[in-house]
Chimera marker file (.cmm) of the C-alpha trace (Angstrom):
<marker_set name="trace">
<marker id="1" x="102.507" y="39.314" z="93.805" r="1" g="1" b="0" radius="0.5"/>
<marker id="2" x="102.354" y="39.512" z="90.004" r="1" g="1" b="0" radius="0.5"/>
<marker id="3" x="104.124" y="42.298" z="88.180" r="1" g="1" b="0" radius="0.5"/>
<marker id="4" x="101.879" y="45.145" z="87.077" r="1" g="1" b="0" radius="0.5"/>
<marker id="5" x="102.419" y="46.331" z="83.500" r="1" g="1" b="0" radius="0.5"/>
<marker id="6" x="100.775" y="49.379" z="81.999" r="1" g="1" b="0" radius="0.5"/>
<marker id="7" x="99.516" y="47.887" z="78.742" r="1" g="1" b="0" radius="0.5"/>
<marker id="8" x="97.489" y="50.951" z="77.877" r="1" g="1" b="0" radius="0.5"/>
<marker id="9" x="100.519" y="53.243" z="77.812" r="1" g="1" b="0" radius="0.5"/>
<marker id="10" x="102.813" y="50.800" z="75.993" r="1" g="1" b="0" radius="0.5"/>
<marker id="11" x="100.173" y="50.017" z="73.351" r="1" g="1" b="0" radius="0.5"/>
<marker id="12" x="99.564" y="53.743" z="72.865" r="1" g="1" b="0" radius="0.5"/>
<marker id="13" x="103.301" y="54.325" z="72.437" r="1" g="1" b="0" radius="0.5"/>
<marker id="14" x="103.545" y="51.577" z="69.820" r="1" g="1" b="0" radius="0.5"/>
<marker id="15" x="100.439" y="52.832" z="67.990" r="1" g="1" b="0" radius="0.5"/>
<marker id="16" x="101.946" y="56.315" z="67.834" r="1" g="1" b="0" radius="0.5"/>
<marker id="17" x="105.113" y="55.034" z="66.112" r="1" g="1" b="0" radius="0.5"/>
<marker id="18" x="103.168" y="52.706" z="63.798" r="1" g="1" b="0" radius="0.5"/>
<marker id="19" x="100.965" y="55.629" z="62.776" r="1" g="1" b="0" radius="0.5"/>
<marker id="20" x="104.079" y="57.648" z="61.906" r="1" g="1" b="0" radius="0.5"/>
<marker id="21" x="105.438" y="54.797" z="59.771" r="1" g="1" b="0" radius="0.5"/>
<marker id="22" x="102.247" y="54.432" z="57.729" r="1" g="1" b="0" radius="0.5"/>
<marker id="23" x="103.140" y="54.410" z="54.038" r="1" g="1" b="0" radius="0.5"/>
<marker id="24" x="106.539" y="52.747" z="54.497" r="1" g="1" b="0" radius="0.5"/>
<marker id="25" x="107.368" y="49.626" z="52.464" r="1" g="1" b="0" radius="0.5"/>
<marker id="26" x="106.817" y="46.075" z="53.705" r="1" g="1" b="0" radius="0.5"/>
<marker id="27" x="107.479" y="45.236" z="57.339" r="1" g="1" b="0" radius="0.5"/>
<marker id="28" x="108.697" y="48.765" z="57.976" r="1" g="1" b="0" radius="0.5"/>
<marker id="29" x="105.085" y="49.877" z="58.386" r="1" g="1" b="0" radius="0.5"/>
<marker id="30" x="103.584" y="47.188" z="60.623" r="1" g="1" b="0" radius="0.5"/>
<marker id="31" x="106.268" y="45.198" z="62.468" r="1" g="1" b="0" radius="0.5"/>
<marker id="32" x="106.992" y="47.050" z="65.705" r="1" g="1" b="0" radius="0.5"/>
<marker id="33" x="110.785" y="46.641" z="65.956" r="1" g="1" b="0" radius="0.5"/>
<marker id="34" x="111.401" y="47.215" z="62.246" r="1" g="1" b="0" radius="0.5"/>
<marker id="35" x="109.072" y="50.218" z="62.189" r="1" g="1" b="0" radius="0.5"/>
<marker id="36" x="110.674" y="51.732" z="65.299" r="1" g="1" b="0" radius="0.5"/>
<marker id="37" x="114.195" y="51.332" z="63.884" r="1" g="1" b="0" radius="0.5"/>
<marker id="38" x="113.159" y="52.801" z="60.544" r="1" g="1" b="0" radius="0.5"/>
<marker id="39" x="111.436" y="55.757" z="62.195" r="1" g="1" b="0" radius="0.5"/>
<marker id="40" x="114.457" y="56.476" z="64.430" r="1" g="1" b="0" radius="0.5"/>
<marker id="41" x="116.809" y="56.263" z="61.450" r="1" g="1" b="0" radius="0.5"/>
<marker id="42" x="114.533" y="58.651" z="59.576" r="1" g="1" b="0" radius="0.5"/>
<marker id="43" x="114.906" y="61.192" z="62.376" r="1" g="1" b="0" radius="0.5"/>
<marker id="44" x="118.690" y="60.950" z="62.043" r="1" g="1" b="0" radius="0.5"/>
<marker id="45" x="118.479" y="61.482" z="58.284" r="1" g="1" b="0" radius="0.5"/>
<marker id="46" x="116.197" y="64.481" z="58.820" r="1" g="1" b="0" radius="0.5"/>
<marker id="47" x="118.620" y="66.025" z="61.336" r="1" g="1" b="0" radius="0.5"/>
<marker id="48" x="121.592" y="65.502" z="59.003" r="1" g="1" b="0" radius="0.5"/>
<marker id="49" x="119.821" y="66.723" z="55.884" r="1" g="1" b="0" radius="0.5"/>
<marker id="50" x="118.521" y="69.920" z="57.475" r="1" g="1" b="0" radius="0.5"/>
<marker id="51" x="122.187" y="70.903" z="57.650" r="1" g="1" b="0" radius="0.5"/>
<marker id="52" x="123.066" y="69.505" z="54.206" r="1" g="1" b="0" radius="0.5"/>
<marker id="53" x="120.225" y="71.540" z="52.712" r="1" g="1" b="0" radius="0.5"/>
<marker id="54" x="121.956" y="74.772" z="53.745" r="1" g="1" b="0" radius="0.5"/>
<marker id="55" x="125.210" y="73.517" z="52.218" r="1" g="1" b="0" radius="0.5"/>
<marker id="56" x="123.514" y="72.512" z="48.958" r="1" g="1" b="0" radius="0.5"/>
<marker id="57" x="121.697" y="75.822" z="48.561" r="1" g="1" b="0" radius="0.5"/>
<marker id="58" x="124.885" y="77.814" z="49.143" r="1" g="1" b="0" radius="0.5"/>
<marker id="59" x="126.622" y="75.732" z="46.442" r="1" g="1" b="0" radius="0.5"/>
<marker id="60" x="123.687" y="76.330" z="44.072" r="1" g="1" b="0" radius="0.5"/>
<marker id="61" x="123.799" y="80.097" z="44.674" r="1" g="1" b="0" radius="0.5"/>
<marker id="62" x="127.552" y="80.158" z="44.001" r="1" g="1" b="0" radius="0.5"/>
<marker id="63" x="127.087" y="78.251" z="40.725" r="1" g="1" b="0" radius="0.5"/>
<marker id="64" x="124.369" y="80.651" z="39.570" r="1" g="1" b="0" radius="0.5"/>
<marker id="65" x="126.402" y="83.735" z="40.481" r="1" g="1" b="0" radius="0.5"/>
<marker id="66" x="129.469" y="82.292" z="38.748" r="1" g="1" b="0" radius="0.5"/>
<marker id="67" x="127.528" y="81.544" z="35.552" r="1" g="1" b="0" radius="0.5"/>
<marker id="68" x="126.015" y="85.039" z="35.463" r="1" g="1" b="0" radius="0.5"/>
<marker id="69" x="129.334" y="86.707" z="36.313" r="1" g="1" b="0" radius="0.5"/>
<marker id="70" x="131.122" y="84.890" z="33.498" r="1" g="1" b="0" radius="0.5"/>
<marker id="71" x="128.530" y="86.217" z="31.042" r="1" g="1" b="0" radius="0.5"/>
<marker id="72" x="129.674" y="89.683" z="32.194" r="1" g="1" b="0" radius="0.5"/>
<marker id="73" x="133.344" y="88.766" z="31.767" r="1" g="1" b="0" radius="0.5"/>
<marker id="74" x="134.212" y="88.122" z="35.424" r="1" g="1" b="0" radius="0.5"/>
<marker id="75" x="134.793" y="85.032" z="37.533" r="1" g="1" b="0" radius="0.5"/>
<marker id="76" x="132.908" y="84.369" z="40.769" r="1" g="1" b="0" radius="0.5"/>
<marker id="77" x="135.925" y="84.880" z="43.004" r="1" g="1" b="0" radius="0.5"/>
<marker id="78" x="136.904" y="88.183" z="41.350" r="1" g="1" b="0" radius="0.5"/>
<marker id="79" x="133.304" y="89.405" z="41.577" r="1" g="1" b="0" radius="0.5"/>
<marker id="80" x="132.986" y="88.570" z="45.275" r="1" g="1" b="0" radius="0.5"/>
<marker id="81" x="136.360" y="90.149" z="46.030" r="1" g="1" b="0" radius="0.5"/>
<marker id="82" x="135.397" y="93.292" z="44.134" r="1" g="1" b="0" radius="0.5"/>
<marker id="83" x="132.023" y="93.442" z="45.912" r="1" g="1" b="0" radius="0.5"/>
<marker id="84" x="133.717" y="93.354" z="49.301" r="1" g="1" b="0" radius="0.5"/>
<marker id="85" x="136.310" y="95.911" z="48.236" r="1" g="1" b="0" radius="0.5"/>
<marker id="86" x="133.580" y="98.245" z="46.936" r="1" g="1" b="0" radius="0.5"/>
<marker id="87" x="131.700" y="97.877" z="50.228" r="1" g="1" b="0" radius="0.5"/>
<marker id="88" x="128.596" y="96.376" z="48.626" r="1" g="1" b="0" radius="0.5"/>
<marker id="89" x="127.158" y="94.022" z="51.226" r="1" g="1" b="0" radius="0.5"/>
<marker id="90" x="124.770" y="91.721" z="49.389" r="1" g="1" b="0" radius="0.5"/>
<marker id="91" x="124.468" y="88.063" z="50.283" r="1" g="1" b="0" radius="0.5"/>
<marker id="92" x="124.786" y="85.160" z="47.870" r="1" g="1" b="0" radius="0.5"/>
<marker id="93" x="121.096" y="84.244" z="48.074" r="1" g="1" b="0" radius="0.5"/>
<marker id="94" x="119.952" y="87.668" z="46.879" r="1" g="1" b="0" radius="0.5"/>
<marker id="95" x="122.770" y="87.911" z="44.329" r="1" g="1" b="0" radius="0.5"/>
<marker id="96" x="121.824" y="84.534" z="42.840" r="1" g="1" b="0" radius="0.5"/>
<marker id="97" x="118.164" y="85.578" z="42.697" r="1" g="1" b="0" radius="0.5"/>
<marker id="98" x="119.142" y="88.751" z="40.841" r="1" g="1" b="0" radius="0.5"/>
<marker id="99" x="121.312" y="86.738" z="38.450" r="1" g="1" b="0" radius="0.5"/>
<marker id="100" x="118.436" y="84.405" z="37.558" r="1" g="1" b="0" radius="0.5"/>
<marker id="101" x="115.343" y="86.614" z="37.715" r="1" g="1" b="0" radius="0.5"/>
<marker id="102" x="116.684" y="90.149" z="37.134" r="1" g="1" b="0" radius="0.5"/>
<marker id="103" x="119.764" y="89.947" z="34.879" r="1" g="1" b="0" radius="0.5"/>
<marker id="104" x="119.734" y="93.703" z="34.193" r="1" g="1" b="0" radius="0.5"/>
<marker id="105" x="120.025" y="94.456" z="37.934" r="1" g="1" b="0" radius="0.5"/>
<marker id="106" x="122.841" y="91.922" z="38.243" r="1" g="1" b="0" radius="0.5"/>
<marker id="107" x="124.592" y="93.515" z="35.267" r="1" g="1" b="0" radius="0.5"/>
<marker id="108" x="124.283" y="96.941" z="36.921" r="1" g="1" b="0" radius="0.5"/>
<marker id="109" x="125.932" y="95.590" z="40.086" r="1" g="1" b="0" radius="0.5"/>
<marker id="110" x="128.772" y="94.070" z="38.057" r="1" g="1" b="0" radius="0.5"/>
<marker id="111" x="129.290" y="97.343" z="36.159" r="1" g="1" b="0" radius="0.5"/>
<marker id="112" x="129.356" y="99.310" z="39.423" r="1" g="1" b="0" radius="0.5"/>
<marker id="113" x="131.965" y="96.910" z="40.808" r="1" g="1" b="0" radius="0.5"/>
<marker id="114" x="134.080" y="97.061" z="37.638" r="1" g="1" b="0" radius="0.5"/>
<marker id="115" x="134.150" y="100.859" z="37.703" r="1" g="1" b="0" radius="0.5"/>
<marker id="116" x="134.977" y="101.050" z="41.416" r="1" g="1" b="0" radius="0.5"/>
<link id1="1" id2="2" r="1" g="1" b="0" radius="0.2"/>
<link id1="2" id2="3" r="1" g="1" b="0" radius="0.2"/>
<link id1="3" id2="4" r="1" g="1" b="0" radius="0.2"/>
<link id1="4" id2="5" r="1" g="1" b="0" radius="0.2"/>
<link id1="5" id2="6" r="1" g="1" b="0" radius="0.2"/>
<link id1="6" id2="7" r="1" g="1" b="0" radius="0.2"/>
<link id1="7" id2="8" r="1" g="1" b="0" radius="0.2"/>
<link id1="8" id2="9" r="1" g="1" b="0" radius="0.2"/>
<link id1="9" id2="10" r="1" g="1" b="0" radius="0.2"/>
<link id1="10" id2="11" r="1" g="1" b="0" radius="0.2"/>
<link id1="11" id2="12" r="1" g="1" b="0" radius="0.2"/>
<link id1="12" id2="13" r="1" g="1" b="0" radius="0.2"/>
<link id1="13" id2="14" r="1" g="1" b="0" radius="0.2"/>
<link id1="14" id2="15" r="1" g="1" b="0" radius="0.2"/>
<link id1="15" id2="16" r="1" g="1" b="0" radius="0.2"/>
<link id1="16" id2="17" r="1" g="1" b="0" radius="0.2"/>
<link id1="17" id2="18" r="1" g="1" b="0" radius="0.2"/>
<link id1="18" id2="19" r="1" g="1" b="0" radius="0.2"/>
<link id1="19" id2="20" r="1" g="1" b="0" radius="0.2"/>
<link id1="20" id2="21" r="1" g="1" b="0" radius="0.2"/>
<link id1="21" id2="22" r="1" g="1" b="0" radius="0.2"/>
<link id1="22" id2="23" r="1" g="1" b="0" radius="0.2"/>
<link id1="23" id2="24" r="1" g="1" b="0" radius="0.2"/>
<link id1="24" id2="25" r="1" g="1" b="0" radius="0.2"/>
<link id1="25" id2="26" r="1" g="1" b="0" radius="0.2"/>
<link id1="26" id2="27" r="1" g="1" b="0" radius="0.2"/>
<link id1="27" id2="28" r="1" g="1" b="0" radius="0.2"/>
<link id1="28" id2="29" r="1" g="1" b="0" radius="0.2"/>
<link id1="29" id2="30" r="1" g="1" b="0" radius="0.2"/>
<link id1="30" id2="31" r="1" g="1" b="0" radius="0.2"/>
<link id1="31" id2="32" r="1" g="1" b="0" radius="0.2"/>
<link id1="32" id2="33" r="1" g="1" b="0" radius="0.2"/>
<link id1="33" id2="34" r="1" g="1" b="0" radius="0.2"/>
<link id1="34" id2="35" r="1" g="1" b="0" radius="0.2"/>
<link id1="35" id2="36" r="1" g="1" b="0" radius="0.2"/>
<link id1="36" id2="37" r="1" g="1" b="0" radius="0.2"/>
<link id1="37" id2="38" r="1" g="1" b="0" radius="0.2"/>
<link id1="38" id2="39" r="1" g="1" b="0" radius="0.2"/>
<link id1="39" id2="40" r="1" g="1" b="0" radius="0.2"/>
<link id1="40" id2="41" r="1" g="1" b="0" radius="0.2"/>
<link id1="41" id2="42" r="1" g="1" b="0" radius="0.2"/>
<link id1="42" id2="43" r="1" g="1" b="0" radius="0.2"/>
<link id1="43" id2="44" r="1" g="1" b="0" radius="0.2"/>
<link id1="44" id2="45" r="1" g="1" b="0" radius="0.2"/>
<link id1="45" id2="46" r="1" g="1" b="0" radius="0.2"/>
<link id1="46" id2="47" r="1" g="1" b="0" radius="0.2"/>
<link id1="47" id2="48" r="1" g="1" b="0" radius="0.2"/>
<link id1="48" id2="49" r="1" g="1" b="0" radius="0.2"/>
<link id1="49" id2="50" r="1" g="1" b="0" radius="0.2"/>
<link id1="50" id2="51" r="1" g="1" b="0" radius="0.2"/>
<link id1="51" id2="52" r="1" g="1" b="0" radius="0.2"/>
<link id1="52" id2="53" r="1" g="1" b="0" radius="0.2"/>
<link id1="53" id2="54" r="1" g="1" b="0" radius="0.2"/>
<link id1="54" id2="55" r="1" g="1" b="0" radius="0.2"/>
<link id1="55" id2="56" r="1" g="1" b="0" radius="0.2"/>
<link id1="56" id2="57" r="1" g="1" b="0" radius="0.2"/>
<link id1="57" id2="58" r="1" g="1" b="0" radius="0.2"/>
<link id1="58" id2="59" r="1" g="1" b="0" radius="0.2"/>
<link id1="59" id2="60" r="1" g="1" b="0" radius="0.2"/>
<link id1="60" id2="61" r="1" g="1" b="0" radius="0.2"/>
<link id1="61" id2="62" r="1" g="1" b="0" radius="0.2"/>
<link id1="62" id2="63" r="1" g="1" b="0" radius="0.2"/>
<link id1="63" id2="64" r="1" g="1" b="0" radius="0.2"/>
<link id1="64" id2="65" r="1" g="1" b="0" radius="0.2"/>
<link id1="65" id2="66" r="1" g="1" b="0" radius="0.2"/>
<link id1="66" id2="67" r="1" g="1" b="0" radius="0.2"/>
<link id1="67" id2="68" r="1" g="1" b="0" radius="0.2"/>
<link id1="68" id2="69" r="1" g="1" b="0" radius="0.2"/>
<link id1="69" id2="70" r="1" g="1" b="0" radius="0.2"/>
<link id1="70" id2="71" r="1" g="1" b="0" radius="0.2"/>
<link id1="71" id2="72" r="1" g="1" b="0" radius="0.2"/>
<link id1="72" id2="73" r="1" g="1" b="0" radius="0.2"/>
<link id1="73" id2="74" r="1" g="1" b="0" radius="0.2"/>
<link id1="74" id2="75" r="1" g="1" b="0" radius="0.2"/>
<link id1="75" id2="76" r="1" g="1" b="0" radius="0.2"/>
<link id1="76" id2="77" r="1" g="1" b="0" radius="0.2"/>
<link id1="77" id2="78" r="1" g="1" b="0" radius="0.2"/>
<link id1="78" id2="79" r="1" g="1" b="0" radius="0.2"/>
<link id1="79" id2="80" r="1" g="1" b="0" radius="0.2"/>
<link id1="80" id2="81" r="1" g="1" b="0" radius="0.2"/>
<link id1="81" id2="82" r="1" g="1" b="0" radius="0.2"/>
<link id1="82" id2="83" r="1" g="1" b="0" radius="0.2"/>
<link id1="83" id2="84" r="1" g="1" b="0" radius="0.2"/>
<link id1="84" id2="85" r="1" g="1" b="0" radius="0.2"/>
<link id1="85" id2="86" r="1" g="1" b="0" radius="0.2"/>
<link id1="86" id2="87" r="1" g="1" b="0" radius="0.2"/>
<link id1="87" id2="88" r="1" g="1" b="0" radius="0.2"/>
<link id1="88" id2="89" r="1" g="1" b="0" radius="0.2"/>
<link id1="89" id2="90" r="1" g="1" b="0" radius="0.2"/>
<link id1="90" id2="91" r="1" g="1" b="0" radius="0.2"/>
<link id1="91" id2="92" r="1" g="1" b="0" radius="0.2"/>
<link id1="92" id2="93" r="1" g="1" b="0" radius="0.2"/>
<link id1="93" id2="94" r="1" g="1" b="0" radius="0.2"/>
<link id1="94" id2="95" r="1" g="1" b="0" radius="0.2"/>
<link id1="95" id2="96" r="1" g="1" b="0" radius="0.2"/>
<link id1="96" id2="97" r="1" g="1" b="0" radius="0.2"/>
<link id1="97" id2="98" r="1" g="1" b="0" radius="0.2"/>
<link id1="98" id2="99" r="1" g="1" b="0" radius="0.2"/>
<link id1="99" id2="100" r="1" g="1" b="0" radius="0.2"/>
<link id1="100" id2="101" r="1" g="1" b="0" radius="0.2"/>
<link id1="101" id2="102" r="1" g="1" b="0" radius="0.2"/>
<link id1="102" id2="103" r="1" g="1" b="0" radius="0.2"/>
<link id1="103" id2="104" r="1" g="1" b="0" radius="0.2"/>
<link id1="104" id2="105" r="1" g="1" b="0" radius="0.2"/>
<link id1="105" id2="106" r="1" g="1" b="0" radius="0.2"/>
<link id1="106" id2="107" r="1" g="1" b="0" radius="0.2"/>
<link id1="107" id2="108" r="1" g="1" b="0" radius="0.2"/>
<link id1="108" id2="109" r="1" g="1" b="0" radius="0.2"/>
<link id1="109" id2="110" r="1" g="1" b="0" radius="0.2"/>
<link id1="110" id2="111" r="1" g="1" b="0" radius="0.2"/>
<link id1="111" id2="112" r="1" g="1" b="0" radius="0.2"/>
<link id1="112" id2="113" r="1" g="1" b="0" radius="0.2"/>
<link id1="113" id2="114" r="1" g="1" b="0" radius="0.2"/>
<link id1="114" id2="115" r="1" g="1" b="0" radius="0.2"/>
<link id1="115" id2="116" r="1" g="1" b="0" radius="0.2"/>
</marker_set>
């Protein structure tokens, strides 16, 4: 008895991947094995870079806080230590936003920390 193969399902599976790889360069968009490998590798990059994104943003916030703190005559590490000692719980994301968009508010925080 001949082997029964579900061509409908396998073709649908391939079409789904090829649709996801539309816009890729060369054989990566229309050759099944190349497209599948490229798509799978893309998922790995996406997984990795979702974590790297958090790391990169934290580094950016630290750089912005450091630059703004040095304009006020303090280093980043001294500012963060003084914030913790003064009991001011403000995260780096908000602090960096204040440093960039509201320098007067950032300056007020630094002054409060210096006096404490």
